[in-house]
C-alpha positions in Angstrom: 47.6 132.2 -11.1 50.5 133.4 -12.9 49.4 137.3 -12.2 49.2 136.7 -8.5 52.4 134.4 -8.1 54.0 137.3 -9.7 52.5 140.1 -7.6 53.8 137.7 -4.6 57.5 137.8 -6.0 57.8 134.6 -7.7 59.4 134.0 -11.2 56.6 133.0 -13.4 56.7 131.5 -16.8 53.6 130.6 -18.9 53.9 127.6 -21.3 51.1 128.0 -23.6 49.7 126.9 -27.0 47.0 129.8 -27.4 48.0 132.3 -30.0 47.7 136.0 -29.6 44.4 137.7 -30.2 42.5 134.1 -29.7 39.6 134.0 -27.0 41.9 132.2 -24.6 44.4 135.5 -25.0 41.6 137.9 -24.5 41.4 138.3 -20.5 42.1 141.8 -19.3 45.1 140.6 -17.1 48.0 142.3 -16.7 51.0 140.3 -18.1 53.8 142.6 -16.9 56.2 140.4 -15.2 55.1 137.2 -17.0 57.2 135.5 -19.4 55.0 134.1 -22.1 56.2 131.0 -24.1 54.0 130.4 -27.2 54.4 127.0 -28.9 52.5 125.1 -31.7 50.4 122.1 -31.1 52.3 118.7 -32.5 50.2 116.6 -34.0 53.6 114.2 -34.3 55.8 115.3 -31.3 59.4 115.0 -32.3 60.5 113.7 -28.5 58.9 110.1 -29.4 60.6 107.2 -31.1 59.7 106.3 -34.5 57.0 103.6 -33.8 55.3 106.2 -32.0 55.6 108.9 -34.7 54.4 106.2 -37.4 51.1 105.7 -35.2 50.8 109.5 -34.6 50.9 109.9 -38.3 48.4 107.1 -38.8 46.0 108.6 -36.5 45.7 111.7 -38.7 46.1 110.1 -41.8 42.9 107.9 -41.2 40.6 110.9 -40.1 37.0 110.3 -41.9 37.8 107.0 -43.3 35.2 104.7 -42.2 35.7 101.8 -40.1 39.6 102.3 -40.5 39.3 105.6 -38.4 37.6 103.8 -35.6 40.1 100.8 -35.6 43.1 103.2 -35.7 41.7 105.2 -33.0 40.9 102.2 -30.8 44.6 101.1 -31.4 46.1 104.4 -30.4 44.1 104.8 -27.4 46.4 102.5 -25.6 49.7 103.5 -27.0 49.4 107.3 -27.5 49.3 109.8 -24.7 45.7 110.9 -23.5 44.7 113.8 -25.4 47.8 113.6 -27.8 46.1 115.6 -30.6 46.2 118.7 -28.2 50.1 118.1 -27.3 52.3 121.0 -27.3 55.7 121.4 -29.5 58.5 120.6 -26.7 61.3 121.4 -28.8 60.8 124.7 -27.0 62.0 123.1 -23.7 65.5 124.8 -24.5 64.1 127.6 -23.5 62.4 126.6 -20.3 66.0 124.9 -19.3 67.5 128.4 -19.5 65.0 129.6 -17.2 66.2 127.0 -14.8 62.7 126.5 -13.0 62.0 125.1 -9.4 58.6 124.1 -9.8 56.2 123.0 -12.6 52.7 123.2 -12.5 51.0 121.2 -15.0 47.2 122.8 -14.8 44.2 123.1 -16.6 42.7 121.4 -19.7 43.8 118.5 -21.5 45.4 115.4 -20.1 48.4 115.8 -22.0 49.5 118.8 -20.1 50.3 116.3 -17.2 52.5 114.0 -19.7 54.2 117.3 -21.0 54.6 118.4 -17.2 56.3 115.0 -16.6 58.7 115.2 -19.5 59.8 118.3 -18.5 60.3 117.7 -14.9 62.3 114.7 -15.8 64.9 116.7 -18.3 65.2 119.8 -16.1 64.6 118.0 -12.6 62.3 120.6 -11.2 59.1 119.5 -8.5 56.1 118.6 -10.7 52.5 119.6 -9.3 49.5 118.4 -11.0 46.7 120.6 -10.7 43.2 118.8 -11.2 40.7 121.6 -12.8 38.7 118.8 -13.5 38.9 114.8 -12.5 40.6 112.5 -14.5 40.1 108.8 -13.8 36.8 108.4 -11.6 36.6 106.3 -8.7 33.6 108.3 -7.3 30.7 107.4 -9.1 29.0 110.9 -7.6 31.7 112.7 -9.6 31.2 111.3 -13.1 30.2 113.6 -15.5 29.2 111.5 -18.8 30.6 114.0 -21.5 34.3 114.5 -19.7 34.5 110.5 -18.5 32.8 108.2 -20.5 35.1 105.9 -21.9 32.3 103.2 -23.5 30.9 100.1 -21.8 31.3 96.6 -22.0 34.7 94.9 -21.8 36.7 97.7 -24.1 35.5 100.4 -21.9 36.6 98.6 -18.9 39.8 97.7 -20.3 40.4 101.8 -21.5 39.6 102.7 -17.7 42.0 100.3 -16.6 44.8 101.8 -19.1 44.0 105.1 -17.9 44.4 104.6 -14.3 47.8 102.9 -15.1 49.0 105.9 -16.9 47.7 108.5 -14.4 49.8 106.3 -11.6 52.8 106.5 -13.8 52.6 110.4 -13.9 51.5 110.7 -10.4 55.0 108.8 -9.3 56.9 111.8 -10.4 54.7 114.4 -8.9 55.7 116.2 -5.5 52.0 117.1 -4.9 48.5 117.6 -6.5 46.0 120.4 -6.4 42.5 120.2 -6.9 39.2 122.4 -6.7 36.6 120.6 -4.2 37.0 118.3 -1.6 35.5 115.3 -3.2 37.5 115.8 -6.4 40.9 116.1 -4.3 40.3 113.0 -2.4 39.1 111.3 -5.7 42.6 112.4 -7.5 44.6 111.5 -4.6 43.4 107.7 -5.2 43.8 108.2 -9.0 47.4 109.8 -8.5 48.7 108.0 -5.7 50.0 110.7 -4.7 49.4 111.8 -0.9 50.5 114.9 -0.5 47.9 117.7 -1.6 46.2 121.0 -1.7 42.7 122.4 -1.9 42.6 125.3 -4.4 39.3 126.4 -5.5 38.5 128.5 -8.7 38.3 131.9 -8.0 37.8 135.5 -9.3 40.0 138.3 -10.2 40.4 141.6 -8.5 40.4 143.8 -11.4 38.9 147.1 -10.7 34.9 146.9 -11.5 33.7 149.5 -13.9 30.7 151.5 -13.7 27.8 149.3 -16.2 24.7 150.4 -17.4 21.5 148.0 -17.6 21.1 145.8 -20.4 17.5 146.8 -21.3 14.4 148.6 -19.8 13.4 144.8 -18.6 14.3 142.6 -15.4 17.5 140.7 -17.0 18.4 137.1 -15.7 21.3 135.7 -17.1 23.0 132.4 -17.2 26.5 132.2 -18.8 28.6 128.6 -19.4 27.6 125.4 -20.9 25.0 123.4 -19.7 25.9 119.2 -19.6 23.2 116.7 -19.8 23.8 116.1 -15.8 22.4 119.5 -14.7 18.9 120.3 -13.8 18.0 122.2 -16.8 14.4 120.9 -16.7 13.6 122.5 -13.8 14.7 125.7 -14.9 12.8 125.4 -18.2 9.3 124.4 -16.4 9.7 127.4 -14.1 10.1 130.0 -16.7 6.9 127.9 -18.4 4.9 128.3 -15.2 5.9 132.0 -14.7 4.6 132.5 -18.4 1.5 130.8 -17.6 0.4 132.2 -14.3 1.9 135.5 -14.4 2.0 136.7 -18.0 2.3 140.2 -17.3 5.7 139.6 -15.1 7.0 137.6 -17.9 6.7 140.5 -20.5 8.9 142.4 -18.1 11.6 139.8 -18.2 14.9 139.3 -20.3 16.2 135.9 -20.1 20.3 135.9 -21.7 21.6 132.5 -22.1 25.3 132.8 -23.1 27.1 130.0 -24.3 23.9 127.5 -24.0 24.3 126.9 -27.6 27.2 124.8 -27.2 25.2 122.8 -24.8 24.5 119.1 -24.6 21.8 118.7 -27.5 18.6 118.0 -25.3 19.2 121.2 -23.4 18.8 123.0 -26.6 16.1 121.1 -28.1 14.4 121.9 -24.3 14.8 125.8 -25.6 12.7 125.1 -28.7 9.2 126.4 -26.9 11.1 129.6 -26.4 13.4 129.8 -29.4 11.5 132.7 -31.1 10.3 134.3 -28.0 11.7 137.9 -27.7 12.1 137.5 -23.9 15.0 134.9 -24.6 18.3 136.1 -25.7 20.4 132.7 -26.7 24.0 132.9 -27.7 26.9 130.9 -28.2 30.1 131.5 -26.2 31.3 135.2 -26.4 34.3 136.8 -25.2 35.2 136.5 -21.5 35.3 140.1 -20.9 32.0 140.5 -22.7 30.4 137.7 -20.5 31.4 139.4 -17.2 30.1 142.9 -18.3 26.9 141.2 -19.3 26.5 139.7 -15.6 27.2 142.5 -14.0 24.5 144.5 -15.8 22.0 142.0 -15.2 19.4 141.9 -12.4 19.6 138.2 -11.4 22.5 135.6 -12.4 21.2 131.8 -12.5 23.5 128.7 -11.7 22.2 125.3 -12.4 23.7 122.3 -10.5 24.1 118.8 -11.1 21.5 116.0 -10.8 23.4 113.4 -8.1 26.8 114.6 -8.3 29.0 116.2 -5.8 31.8 117.4 -8.1 33.1 120.4 -8.9 31.7 124.2 -8.3 32.2 125.8 -11.6 34.2 128.8 -12.3 31.2 130.4 -13.4 29.9 130.6 -9.7 33.1 132.7 -8.6 32.4 135.0 -11.9 29.0 135.5 -10.5 30.7 136.7 -6.9 32.8 139.4 -8.6 29.6 140.6 -10.6 27.9 141.3 -7.1 24.6 140.2 -8.4 22.2 137.7 -6.7 22.4 134.5 -7.9 19.6 132.0 -8.5 20.5 128.3 -7.8 18.6 125.5 -8.9 19.7 122.4 -7.1 18.4 119.4 -5.5 21.2 118.4 -3.1 24.6 120.2 -2.2 27.1 119.7 -5.3 29.3 122.1 -3.7 27.6 125.2 -4.6 24.7 125.5 -2.0 27.4 125.5 0.8 29.0 128.4 -1.1 26.1 130.1 -1.5 25.0 130.0 2.2 28.5 131.1 3.4 28.7 133.8 1.3 25.1 134.7 1.4 24.9 135.5 -2.4 21.7 133.9 -3.2 19.0 132.0 -3.0 17.9 128.1 -3.6 15.2 126.4 -5.5 14.5 122.8 -5.5 11.7 122.7 -7.7 10.1 124.4 -10.8 7.4 125.9 -8.8 10.1 127.7 -6.5 11.8 129.3 -9.7 9.0 130.6 -10.5 7.8 132.1 -6.9 11.4 133.3 -6.7 11.5 135.3 -9.8 8.1 136.6 -8.8 9.6 138.0 -5.5 12.7 139.5 -7.1 10.2 141.1 -9.7 8.5 142.7 -6.8 11.6 144.1 -5.5 12.8 145.0 -8.9 9.9 147.1 -9.7 10.6 149.1 -6.3 12.8 151.8 -5.7 15.2 149.8 -3.5 15.7 147.3 -6.3 16.5 143.4 -5.6 17.9 142.8 -2.1 21.5 141.8 -1.9 23.8 141.8 1.0 26.7 139.1 1.1 28.9 138.1 3.3 32.1 140.2 2.0 34.4 138.4 4.1 33.6 135.3 3.2 33.5 136.2 -0.6 36.6 137.5 -0.2 38.2 134.2 0.6 37.4 133.1 -2.7 39.4 135.5 -4.9 42.3 134.6 -6.9 44.5 136.2 -4.5 43.5 134.1 -1.4 43.8 131.3 -3.5 47.1 131.6 -4.8 48.3 132.3 -1.2 47.0 128.7 -0.3 49.0 127.6 -3.2 52.2 129.4 -2.5 52.2 128.1 0.9 51.8 124.2 0.0 54.5 124.5 -2.8 56.8 126.9 -0.6 56.0 126.5 3.1 58.6 128.8 4.2 57.1 131.5 3.0 54.9 131.6 6.0 57.8 132.6 8.1 59.3 135.0 5.6 58.4 138.8 6.2 58.8 139.3 2.4 57.8 137.0 -0.3 60.8 135.3 -2.2 62.0 136.4 -5.6 
């Protein structure tokens, strides 16, 4: 986002807690022209009153103490900011004030970022935009991902949900507009935040030059990257591979499955892999450096994407990374959760709705791979281009700065 907005002529400062050299800072992005303000996490933010600071301290002091920890965390849920354990130290705001920003975009992970954005907006007087990469409160059951949105059941769970809705509305009252990553999520977030001014800005892919890559091995490589939540159709993938191994053992021996990041997934999905845990055809790893992940994607023959069961939420960022990798995509899906329409529009892959279809498609890919021409891949490059960061950031810039449309030059 920052790189593309700077290239358009805007002045951009990034406020972040990531430290130089961490996996969050390892992207090969040109940072020239971007001011980076790095600040530590604040376990006890200084800008809060003494009663709040006392509760912050209690939250950390009782960690690991049975019963008391649960009681303190239940009470603090209703009084402390959401994801307060990831708050940034806002003593840095003096540096931001000197920059005199006109716009603040609160984006990315934890919901405390929205709180920080509102605080800075109040102090500086800059317009606040809330960028929902994930939905906060969920009104539509078709969007709910348990791992992200489970506040518990019963009366306490309902009270927590009510409390979060009030807080989200309170932050929304200070926002000039909201941004989100899919039509369904955007509509949900408009209801949740109470903000009507909105813009759809999808996750995208970068335009960095593509280096030539060597095949990962002499086998046909099928690669999945990312975490698998319990709502995803991982069982169909596993059953499809089992069918393939049973009915086409010679083809199976020709394959290499790279599952990158899966060891950080939902426990039942990791357990499902036990049948292949000692199989040399399976390369199963935890998270790795983003650039290494992209290199593996580009060196693979087929990329695997796994949709969610009964949800219509957010096309993950990995799908757009796959677009950049320029390899055919095997999508496992029962209905369009936002990925099917993207694949059909861009002509970048095929959709499987059953384990048998997974097995059959891999057999077809293998036949093409064995031929001299390789696996067929004929994307609609004009459609793929629309999902680059550059094109998505043009939409964002027009939303925040409508005058850009009539200007011959981007503003400075």
